[in-house]
BALOBA-1460 file (C-alpha; in Angstrom, 3 decimals):
// residues 295
<rec num="1" residu="m" x="-37.880" y="-80.288" z="-26.083"/>
<rec num="2" residu="q" x="-41.279" y="-79.911" z="-27.761"/>
<rec num="3" residu="l" x="-40.262" y="-82.472" z="-30.381"/>
<rec num="4" residu="i" x="-39.144" y="-84.946" z="-27.695"/>
<rec num="5" residu="s" x="-42.446" y="-84.483" z="-25.865"/>
<rec num="6" residu="q" x="-44.349" y="-85.205" z="-29.068"/>
<rec num="7" residu="q" x="-42.331" y="-88.371" z="-29.651"/>
<rec num="8" residu="i" x="-42.989" y="-89.558" z="-26.095"/>
<rec num="9" residu="q" x="-46.710" y="-88.845" z="-26.499"/>
<rec num="10" residu="q" x="-46.807" y="-90.913" z="-29.695"/>
<rec num="11" residu="r" x="-44.738" y="-93.881" z="-28.472"/>
<rec num="12" residu="w" x="-45.169" y="-93.957" z="-24.679"/>
<rec num="13" residu="p" x="-48.255" y="-91.869" z="-23.870"/>
<rec num="14" residu="t" x="-48.408" y="-93.089" z="-20.259"/>
<rec num="15" residu="a" x="-44.867" y="-91.770" z="-19.679"/>
<rec num="16" residu="l" x="-45.625" y="-88.241" z="-20.896"/>
<rec num="17" residu="p" x="-47.198" y="-86.992" z="-17.624"/>
<rec num="18" residu="y" x="-44.073" y="-88.042" z="-15.722"/>
<rec num="19" residu="w" x="-41.810" y="-86.389" z="-18.310"/>
<rec num="20" residu="q" x="-43.832" y="-83.221" z="-17.718"/>
<rec num="21" residu="l" x="-43.867" y="-83.791" z="-13.943"/>
<rec num="22" residu="a" x="-40.056" y="-83.720" z="-13.987"/>
<rec num="23" residu="r" x="-40.226" y="-80.556" z="-16.172"/>
<rec num="24" residu="l" x="-37.947" y="-82.180" z="-18.713"/>
<rec num="25" residu="d" x="-40.028" y="-80.374" z="-21.335"/>
<rec num="26" residu="r" x="-39.056" y="-77.054" z="-19.703"/>
<rec num="27" residu="p" x="-35.272" y="-76.862" z="-19.226"/>
<rec num="28" residu="i" x="-35.107" y="-73.324" z="-17.766"/>
<rec num="29" residu="g" x="-34.763" y="-74.610" z="-14.200"/>
<rec num="30" residu="s" x="-31.908" y="-76.927" z="-15.159"/>
<rec num="31" residu="l" x="-30.112" y="-74.080" z="-16.918"/>
<rec num="32" residu="l" x="-30.461" y="-71.779" z="-13.903"/>
<rec num="33" residu="l" x="-28.885" y="-74.554" z="-11.829"/>
<rec num="34" residu="l" x="-26.187" y="-75.383" z="-14.355"/>
<rec num="35" residu="w" x="-24.696" y="-71.921" z="-14.822"/>
<rec num="36" residu="p" x="-23.534" y="-71.345" z="-11.198"/>
<rec num="37" residu="t" x="-22.439" y="-74.976" z="-10.914"/>
<rec num="38" residu="w" x="-20.277" y="-74.488" z="-13.984"/>
<rec num="39" residu="w" x="-18.980" y="-71.166" z="-12.595"/>
<rec num="40" residu="a" x="-17.759" y="-73.077" z="-9.552"/>
<rec num="41" residu="l" x="-16.366" y="-76.038" z="-11.499"/>
<rec num="42" residu="w" x="-14.286" y="-73.860" z="-13.817"/>
<rec num="43" residu="i" x="-12.963" y="-71.635" z="-11.028"/>
<rec num="44" residu="a" x="-12.198" y="-74.584" z="-8.733"/>
<rec num="45" residu="a" x="-10.344" y="-76.403" z="-11.509"/>
<rec num="46" residu="g" x="-8.744" y="-73.309" z="-13.027"/>
<rec num="47" residu="g" x="-10.369" y="-74.144" z="-16.351"/>
<rec num="48" residu="w" x="-11.783" y="-77.320" z="-17.886"/>
<rec num="49" residu="p" x="-12.600" y="-79.642" z="-14.949"/>
<rec num="50" residu="g" x="-12.258" y="-82.848" z="-16.956"/>
<rec num="51" residu="l" x="-14.904" y="-84.987" z="-18.597"/>
<rec num="52" residu="h" x="-15.686" y="-87.010" z="-15.466"/>
<rec num="53" residu="l" x="-16.561" y="-84.098" z="-13.188"/>
<rec num="54" residu="f" x="-18.234" y="-82.175" z="-15.998"/>
<rec num="55" residu="a" x="-20.513" y="-85.145" z="-16.706"/>
<rec num="56" residu="v" x="-21.192" y="-85.892" z="-13.025"/>
<rec num="57" residu="f" x="-22.244" y="-82.341" z="-12.208"/>
<rec num="58" residu="s" x="-24.101" y="-81.623" z="-15.444"/>
<rec num="59" residu="l" x="-26.139" y="-84.825" z="-15.301"/>
<rec num="60" residu="g" x="-26.508" y="-84.492" z="-11.546"/>
<rec num="61" residu="v" x="-28.000" y="-81.013" z="-11.909"/>
<rec num="62" residu="v" x="-30.568" y="-82.212" z="-14.463"/>
<rec num="63" residu="l" x="-31.534" y="-85.240" z="-12.361"/>
<rec num="64" residu="t" x="-31.731" y="-83.275" z="-9.104"/>
<rec num="65" residu="r" x="-33.816" y="-80.507" z="-10.619"/>
<rec num="66" residu="a" x="-36.182" y="-83.059" z="-12.162"/>
<rec num="67" residu="a" x="-36.517" y="-84.805" z="-8.786"/>
<rec num="68" residu="g" x="-37.158" y="-81.476" z="-7.082"/>
<rec num="69" residu="c" x="-39.961" y="-80.706" z="-9.533"/>
<rec num="70" residu="a" x="-41.566" y="-84.088" z="-8.839"/>
<rec num="71" residu="v" x="-41.588" y="-83.587" z="-5.058"/>
<rec num="72" residu="n" x="-42.679" y="-79.951" z="-5.507"/>
<rec num="73" residu="d" x="-45.767" y="-81.038" z="-7.447"/>
<rec num="74" residu="f" x="-46.425" y="-83.742" z="-4.868"/>
<rec num="75" residu="a" x="-46.383" y="-81.111" z="-2.122"/>
<rec num="76" residu="d" x="-48.598" y="-78.767" z="-4.172"/>
<rec num="77" residu="r" x="-50.989" y="-81.410" z="-5.507"/>
<rec num="78" residu="n" x="-53.957" y="-79.836" z="-3.696"/>
<rec num="79" residu="i" x="-52.901" y="-76.273" z="-4.563"/>
<rec num="80" residu="d" x="-51.871" y="-76.302" z="-8.227"/>
<rec num="81" residu="g" x="-55.419" y="-76.746" z="-9.472"/>
<rec num="82" residu="h" x="-56.352" y="-73.370" z="-7.946"/>
<rec num="83" residu="v" x="-53.478" y="-71.429" z="-9.585"/>
<rec num="84" residu="k" x="-53.822" y="-70.223" z="-13.164"/>
<rec num="85" residu="r" x="-50.239" y="-71.027" z="-14.146"/>
<rec num="86" residu="t" x="-50.162" y="-74.534" z="-12.650"/>
<rec num="87" residu="r" x="-53.670" y="-75.906" z="-13.060"/>
<rec num="88" residu="q" x="-52.614" y="-78.124" z="-16.000"/>
<rec num="89" residu="r" x="-49.771" y="-79.863" z="-14.162"/>
<rec num="90" residu="p" x="-50.027" y="-83.685" z="-14.273"/>
<rec num="91" residu="l" x="-50.880" y="-84.202" z="-10.594"/>
<rec num="92" residu="a" x="-53.437" y="-81.390" z="-10.646"/>
<rec num="93" residu="t" x="-55.230" y="-82.922" z="-13.632"/>
<rec num="94" residu="g" x="-54.901" y="-86.525" z="-12.429"/>
<rec num="95" residu="a" x="-52.734" y="-87.558" z="-15.377"/>
<rec num="96" residu="a" x="-50.018" y="-88.667" z="-12.907"/>
<rec num="97" residu="t" x="-50.418" y="-90.303" z="-9.500"/>
<rec num="98" residu="t" x="-48.975" y="-89.279" z="-6.138"/>
<rec num="99" residu="r" x="-47.334" y="-92.700" z="-5.833"/>
<rec num="100" residu="g" x="-45.778" y="-92.247" z="-9.253"/>
<rec num="101" residu="a" x="-44.478" y="-88.800" z="-8.279"/>
<rec num="102" residu="l" x="-42.786" y="-90.158" z="-5.149"/>
<rec num="103" residu="l" x="-41.296" y="-93.087" z="-7.082"/>
<rec num="104" residu="l" x="-40.011" y="-90.663" z="-9.715"/>
<rec num="105" residu="f" x="-38.438" y="-88.456" z="-7.035"/>
<rec num="106" residu="t" x="-36.787" y="-91.459" z="-5.380"/>
<rec num="107" residu="g" x="-35.498" y="-92.917" z="-8.628"/>
<rec num="108" residu="l" x="-34.054" y="-89.649" z="-9.897"/>
<rec num="109" residu="m" x="-32.346" y="-88.853" z="-6.596"/>
<rec num="110" residu="l" x="-30.905" y="-92.355" z="-6.468"/>
<rec num="111" residu="l" x="-29.405" y="-91.915" z="-9.933"/>
<rec num="112" residu="a" x="-27.950" y="-88.537" z="-8.895"/>
<rec num="113" residu="f" x="-26.504" y="-90.092" z="-5.733"/>
<rec num="114" residu="l" x="-24.865" y="-92.876" z="-7.753"/>
<rec num="115" residu="l" x="-23.135" y="-90.185" z="-9.805"/>
<rec num="116" residu="v" x="-21.887" y="-88.442" z="-6.651"/>
<rec num="117" residu="l" x="-20.483" y="-91.730" z="-5.351"/>
<rec num="118" residu="t" x="-17.877" y="-91.535" z="-8.136"/>
<rec num="119" residu="t" x="-16.351" y="-88.452" z="-6.459"/>
<rec num="120" residu="n" x="-15.055" y="-88.224" z="-2.873"/>
<rec num="121" residu="r" x="-16.344" y="-88.469" z="0.699"/>
<rec num="122" residu="l" x="-16.800" y="-84.726" z="1.287"/>
<rec num="123" residu="t" x="-18.824" y="-84.338" z="-1.899"/>
<rec num="124" residu="v" x="-21.012" y="-87.295" z="-0.924"/>
<rec num="125" residu="l" x="-21.689" y="-85.777" z="2.502"/>
<rec num="126" residu="l" x="-22.592" y="-82.433" z="0.933"/>
<rec num="127" residu="s" x="-24.981" y="-84.213" z="-1.430"/>
<rec num="128" residu="l" x="-26.990" y="-85.371" z="1.590"/>
<rec num="129" residu="a" x="-27.505" y="-81.754" z="2.634"/>
<rec num="130" residu="a" x="-28.510" y="-80.949" z="-0.942"/>
<rec num="131" residu="l" x="-31.066" y="-83.773" z="-0.852"/>
<rec num="132" residu="a" x="-32.562" y="-82.457" z="2.387"/>
<rec num="133" residu="l" x="-32.906" y="-78.947" z="0.975"/>
<rec num="134" residu="a" x="-34.449" y="-80.226" z="-2.266"/>
<rec num="135" residu="f" x="-37.047" y="-82.169" z="-0.297"/>
<rec num="136" residu="c" x="-37.812" y="-79.404" z="2.217"/>
<rec num="137" residu="y" x="-38.178" y="-76.490" z="-0.212"/>
<rec num="138" residu="p" x="-41.672" y="-77.349" z="-1.535"/>
<rec num="139" residu="f" x="-43.050" y="-77.401" z="2.003"/>
<rec num="140" residu="a" x="-41.338" y="-74.155" z="3.102"/>
<rec num="141" residu="k" x="-43.942" y="-71.946" z="1.440"/>
<rec num="142" residu="r" x="-46.473" y="-73.127" z="4.027"/>
<rec num="143" residu="y" x="-44.414" y="-71.906" z="6.991"/>
<rec num="144" residu="t" x="-42.320" y="-68.944" z="5.870"/>
<rec num="145" residu="h" x="-42.611" y="-65.971" z="3.556"/>
<rec num="146" residu="m" x="-39.061" y="-66.674" z="2.406"/>
<rec num="147" residu="p" x="-39.191" y="-70.073" z="0.666"/>
<rec num="148" residu="q" x="-37.060" y="-68.455" z="-2.034"/>
<rec num="149" residu="v" x="-34.161" y="-68.415" z="0.457"/>
<rec num="150" residu="v" x="-34.532" y="-72.174" z="0.937"/>
<rec num="151" residu="l" x="-34.636" y="-72.586" z="-2.848"/>
<rec num="152" residu="g" x="-31.535" y="-70.390" z="-3.147"/>
<rec num="153" residu="a" x="-29.652" y="-72.617" z="-0.718"/>
<rec num="154" residu="a" x="-30.809" y="-75.739" z="-2.581"/>
<rec num="155" residu="f" x="-29.837" y="-74.237" z="-5.953"/>
<rec num="156" residu="s" x="-26.409" y="-73.296" z="-4.554"/>
<rec num="157" residu="m" x="-25.322" y="-76.635" z="-3.092"/>
<rec num="158" residu="g" x="-23.642" y="-77.646" z="-6.341"/>
<rec num="159" residu="i" x="-21.092" y="-74.885" z="-5.705"/>
<rec num="160" residu="p" x="-19.379" y="-76.225" z="-2.551"/>
<rec num="161" residu="m" x="-19.833" y="-79.714" z="-3.980"/>
<rec num="162" residu="a" x="-17.910" y="-78.689" z="-7.104"/>
<rec num="163" residu="f" x="-14.999" y="-77.331" z="-5.056"/>
<rec num="164" residu="a" x="-15.055" y="-80.415" z="-2.834"/>
<rec num="165" residu="a" x="-14.968" y="-82.719" z="-5.848"/>
<rec num="166" residu="v" x="-12.069" y="-80.850" z="-7.466"/>
<rec num="167" residu="s" x="-9.850" y="-80.188" z="-4.439"/>
<rec num="168" residu="g" x="-11.282" y="-82.122" z="-1.495"/>
<rec num="169" residu="e" x="-11.959" y="-78.907" z="0.426"/>
<rec num="170" residu="i" x="-14.292" y="-75.901" z="0.428"/>
<rec num="171" residu="p" x="-12.339" y="-72.605" z="0.350"/>
<rec num="172" residu="p" x="-13.888" y="-69.225" z="1.248"/>
<rec num="173" residu="l" x="-14.159" y="-68.486" z="-2.475"/>
<rec num="174" residu="a" x="-16.792" y="-71.229" z="-2.773"/>
<rec num="175" residu="w" x="-18.950" y="-69.569" z="-0.128"/>
<rec num="176" residu="l" x="-18.656" y="-66.229" z="-1.916"/>
<rec num="177" residu="i" x="-20.064" y="-67.831" z="-5.080"/>
<rec num="178" residu="f" x="-22.675" y="-69.602" z="-2.933"/>
<rec num="179" residu="t" x="-23.776" y="-66.256" z="-1.494"/>
<rec num="180" residu="a" x="-23.928" y="-64.582" z="-4.903"/>
<rec num="181" residu="n" x="-26.022" y="-67.391" z="-6.294"/>
<rec num="182" residu="l" x="-28.359" y="-67.485" z="-3.285"/>
<rec num="183" residu="l" x="-29.045" y="-63.751" z="-3.680"/>
<rec num="184" residu="w" x="-29.544" y="-64.173" z="-7.426"/>
<rec num="185" residu="t" x="-31.981" y="-67.055" z="-6.909"/>
<rec num="186" residu="v" x="-34.064" y="-65.083" z="-4.412"/>
<rec num="187" residu="a" x="-34.274" y="-62.218" z="-6.930"/>
<rec num="188" residu="y" x="-35.348" y="-64.254" z="-9.953"/>
<rec num="189" residu="d" x="-37.651" y="-66.539" z="-7.992"/>
<rec num="190" residu="t" x="-39.357" y="-63.447" z="-6.610"/>
<rec num="191" residu="f" x="-40.121" y="-62.514" z="-10.227"/>
<rec num="192" residu="y" x="-41.543" y="-66.015" z="-10.613"/>
<rec num="193" residu="a" x="-43.628" y="-65.601" z="-7.439"/>
<rec num="194" residu="m" x="-44.933" y="-62.241" z="-8.678"/>
<rec num="195" residu="v" x="-46.665" y="-64.142" z="-11.482"/>
<rec num="196" residu="d" x="-48.721" y="-66.108" z="-8.940"/>
<rec num="197" residu="r" x="-49.061" y="-63.458" z="-6.231"/>
<rec num="198" residu="d" x="-52.826" y="-62.927" z="-6.588"/>
<rec num="199" residu="d" x="-53.512" y="-66.672" z="-6.518"/>
<rec num="200" residu="d" x="-51.079" y="-67.243" z="-3.634"/>
<rec num="201" residu="l" x="-52.741" y="-64.548" z="-1.528"/>
<rec num="202" residu="r" x="-56.131" y="-66.137" z="-2.132"/>
<rec num="203" residu="i" x="-55.072" y="-69.664" z="-1.167"/>
<rec num="204" residu="g" x="-52.625" y="-68.760" z="1.608"/>
<rec num="205" residu="v" x="-49.281" y="-69.692" z="0.029"/>
<rec num="206" residu="k" x="-46.338" y="-67.575" z="1.195"/>
<rec num="207" residu="s" x="-43.519" y="-66.023" z="-0.887"/>
<rec num="208" residu="t" x="-41.047" y="-63.136" z="-0.960"/>
<rec num="209" residu="a" x="-43.291" y="-61.470" z="-3.566"/>
<rec num="210" residu="i" x="-45.995" y="-61.255" z="-0.895"/>
<rec num="211" residu="l" x="-43.513" y="-60.326" z="1.853"/>
<rec num="212" residu="f" x="-41.985" y="-57.483" z="-0.191"/>
<rec num="213" residu="g" x="-45.382" y="-56.198" z="-1.338"/>
<rec num="214" residu="e" x="-45.123" y="-52.785" z="-3.023"/>
<rec num="215" residu="m" x="-41.370" y="-52.794" z="-2.373"/>
<rec num="216" residu="d" x="-40.882" y="-55.814" z="-4.642"/>
<rec num="217" residu="r" x="-39.121" y="-53.871" z="-7.388"/>
<rec num="218" residu="l" x="-36.827" y="-52.090" z="-4.909"/>
<rec num="219" residu="m" x="-35.988" y="-55.309" z="-3.076"/>
<rec num="220" residu="t" x="-35.261" y="-57.346" z="-6.204"/>
<rec num="221" residu="g" x="-33.153" y="-54.457" z="-7.524"/>
<rec num="222" residu="c" x="-31.158" y="-54.396" z="-4.279"/>
<rec num="223" residu="l" x="-30.675" y="-58.153" z="-4.420"/>
<rec num="224" residu="q" x="-29.417" y="-57.920" z="-7.994"/>
<rec num="225" residu="a" x="-27.032" y="-55.115" z="-7.027"/>
<rec num="226" residu="m" x="-25.639" y="-57.306" z="-4.230"/>
<rec num="227" residu="v" x="-25.161" y="-60.141" z="-6.735"/>
<rec num="228" residu="i" x="-23.054" y="-57.848" z="-8.929"/>
<rec num="229" residu="v" x="-21.006" y="-56.696" z="-5.916"/>
<rec num="230" residu="a" x="-20.402" y="-60.295" z="-4.815"/>
<rec num="231" residu="l" x="-19.320" y="-61.274" z="-8.329"/>
<rec num="232" residu="l" x="-17.014" y="-58.247" z="-8.511"/>
<rec num="233" residu="m" x="-15.426" y="-59.504" z="-5.296"/>
<rec num="234" residu="l" x="-15.159" y="-62.942" z="-6.888"/>
<rec num="235" residu="g" x="-13.379" y="-61.482" z="-9.895"/>
<rec num="236" residu="g" x="-10.784" y="-59.849" z="-7.665"/>
<rec num="237" residu="r" x="-10.193" y="-62.803" z="-5.367"/>
<rec num="238" residu="a" x="-10.067" y="-65.366" z="-8.175"/>
<rec num="239" residu="e" x="-7.889" y="-63.037" z="-10.281"/>
<rec num="240" residu="l" x="-10.270" y="-63.177" z="-13.213"/>
<rec num="241" residu="g" x="-9.484" y="-60.920" z="-16.157"/>
<rec num="242" residu="a" x="-11.217" y="-58.408" z="-18.397"/>
<rec num="243" residu="l" x="-13.308" y="-61.010" z="-20.206"/>
<rec num="244" residu="f" x="-14.981" y="-61.960" z="-16.929"/>
<rec num="245" residu="y" x="-15.846" y="-58.333" z="-16.237"/>
<rec num="246" residu="c" x="-17.276" y="-58.002" z="-19.760"/>
<rec num="247" residu="g" x="-19.567" y="-60.946" z="-19.039"/>
<rec num="248" residu="l" x="-20.506" y="-59.414" z="-15.700"/>
<rec num="249" residu="a" x="-21.326" y="-56.106" z="-17.407"/>
<rec num="250" residu="v" x="-23.697" y="-57.957" z="-19.749"/>
<rec num="251" residu="a" x="-25.353" y="-59.623" z="-16.746"/>
<rec num="252" residu="a" x="-25.753" y="-56.236" z="-15.038"/>
<rec num="253" residu="g" x="-27.370" y="-54.855" z="-18.178"/>
<rec num="254" residu="l" x="-29.768" y="-57.797" z="-18.258"/>
<rec num="255" residu="f" x="-30.667" y="-57.156" z="-14.624"/>
<rec num="256" residu="g" x="-31.555" y="-53.598" z="-15.588"/>
<rec num="257" residu="y" x="-33.700" y="-54.919" z="-18.454"/>
<rec num="258" residu="q" x="-35.498" y="-57.247" z="-16.050"/>
<rec num="259" residu="q" x="-36.351" y="-54.318" z="-13.780"/>
<rec num="260" residu="w" x="-37.807" y="-52.545" z="-16.793"/>
<rec num="261" residu="l" x="-39.886" y="-55.638" z="-17.617"/>
<rec num="262" residu="i" x="-41.473" y="-55.809" z="-14.150"/>
<rec num="263" residu="r" x="-42.185" y="-52.091" z="-13.890"/>
<rec num="264" residu="e" x="-45.968" y="-52.616" z="-14.229"/>
<rec num="265" residu="r" x="-45.951" y="-56.008" z="-12.428"/>
<rec num="266" residu="e" x="-47.776" y="-57.680" z="-15.319"/>
<rec num="267" residu="r" x="-47.860" y="-61.494" z="-15.059"/>
<rec num="268" residu="d" x="-46.379" y="-62.199" z="-18.485"/>
<rec num="269" residu="r" x="-43.665" y="-59.573" z="-18.119"/>
<rec num="270" residu="c" x="-42.682" y="-60.870" z="-14.681"/>
<rec num="271" residu="f" x="-42.398" y="-64.364" z="-16.115"/>
<rec num="272" residu="q" x="-40.343" y="-62.998" z="-19.011"/>
<rec num="273" residu="a" x="-38.004" y="-61.331" z="-16.481"/>
<rec num="274" residu="f" x="-37.617" y="-64.668" z="-14.692"/>
<rec num="275" residu="l" x="-36.747" y="-66.454" z="-17.958"/>
<rec num="276" residu="n" x="-34.256" y="-63.743" z="-18.919"/>
<rec num="277" residu="n" x="-32.024" y="-64.776" z="-16.016"/>
<rec num="278" residu="n" x="-30.861" y="-67.725" z="-18.110"/>
<rec num="279" residu="w" x="-28.934" y="-65.257" z="-20.257"/>
<rec num="280" residu="a" x="-27.515" y="-63.465" z="-17.211"/>
<rec num="281" residu="g" x="-26.127" y="-66.749" z="-15.876"/>
<rec num="282" residu="a" x="-24.791" y="-67.631" z="-19.319"/>
<rec num="283" residu="a" x="-23.063" y="-64.244" z="-19.631"/>
<rec num="284" residu="v" x="-21.203" y="-64.724" z="-16.345"/>
<rec num="285" residu="f" x="-20.182" y="-68.236" z="-17.340"/>
<rec num="286" residu="a" x="-19.023" y="-67.029" z="-20.756"/>
<rec num="287" residu="g" x="-16.739" y="-64.517" z="-19.040"/>
<rec num="288" residu="i" x="-15.265" y="-67.207" z="-16.767"/>
<rec num="289" residu="f" x="-14.930" y="-69.720" z="-19.593"/>
<rec num="290" residu="l" x="-13.196" y="-67.258" z="-21.929"/>
<rec num="291" residu="h" x="-10.870" y="-66.071" z="-19.167"/>
<rec num="292" residu="y" x="-9.488" y="-69.564" z="-18.619"/>
<rec num="293" residu="l" x="-9.558" y="-70.396" z="-22.329"/>
<rec num="294" residu="t" x="-7.372" y="-67.422" z="-23.247"/>
<rec num="295" residu="r" x="-4.939" y="-67.441" z="-20.327"/>
C-alpha cells in the first residue's frame, strides 16, 4: 500500500489526499470488515460461494469501508485537527475539500450499490439499511457514548446480506454471526477509542472507552468472552468440525494477548491490540475455510 501511495503521489499528486481520505493506504478496516463477511458467505454457501458473489462482497466491502471513511472525516473535519492521531488527515490539513469528500462518498457508495444490484431484491433492500448505518455512524459519537454499537451494526450488515444473496432468506444462523461480530466490533473499536480517550474527553467526543472508564479492560474482556461463546454456538448449529474449533482457539488466544497489551492503557499498545484483531478474524475464517475444504 505504501508503494501504491508513492506512485499516486508521483503521477497524480492531487488524487493522493482522496486516496488517503478513503484510507486505501490503510487496509486494516477493510480486513476487519472482510473476515466476518467471508465467514457468512462460506457458511451460507456451504463452502466456496462462487466467483460472482465472492467478487461482489469483497469489492463491496472495500468500497463501502472507503466511503464510510470519507463521510467519517467529513463529519469530524472540525475535530480531527485537535486529536493527536488524526491531525494529519486530509480534511484536517486542508489537502482535501469537504465537497470532494462528499463526492467521494457518493461515488463509492454508488459503485457498491451497482454491485449489489447484480444480486437479488432482499440483498438490495438490506444494502439500503447498510448505507444508512454507514452514514449515521460518524455522527453518533456526538449523541451517544456507544457509537461503537452503531459501528458494529454497520460492520455486520454484510452478514445478513451474504445469506440473502446466497439463499434469498436470512436464517437465525445469520443473526447469530451478526451478534458475534457486533460484540467483536465493540470490543476492538473500544481499544481504538482508548487511543484517543484523553483527546476525546477534552473536546467532548463520546465513546465506549469513556463510558467504561476504569472498567474498560473488564468490559472488553467480557465482550470478547461473549464473542467466543457466540462462535461456539455457531460451530454447533452450523455443524462445523474440529478445524473450526482450532481456529477459534487461536482467536481466543489472541484475545488474551490483546488484554495483555492494554494492561497499562498505553496509546501505542492499545492501537496494537486493535490491529491484532485482523489475525483473530483471519483465524476464525481459516477454521471455516478449512472445514469446508476438507469435508
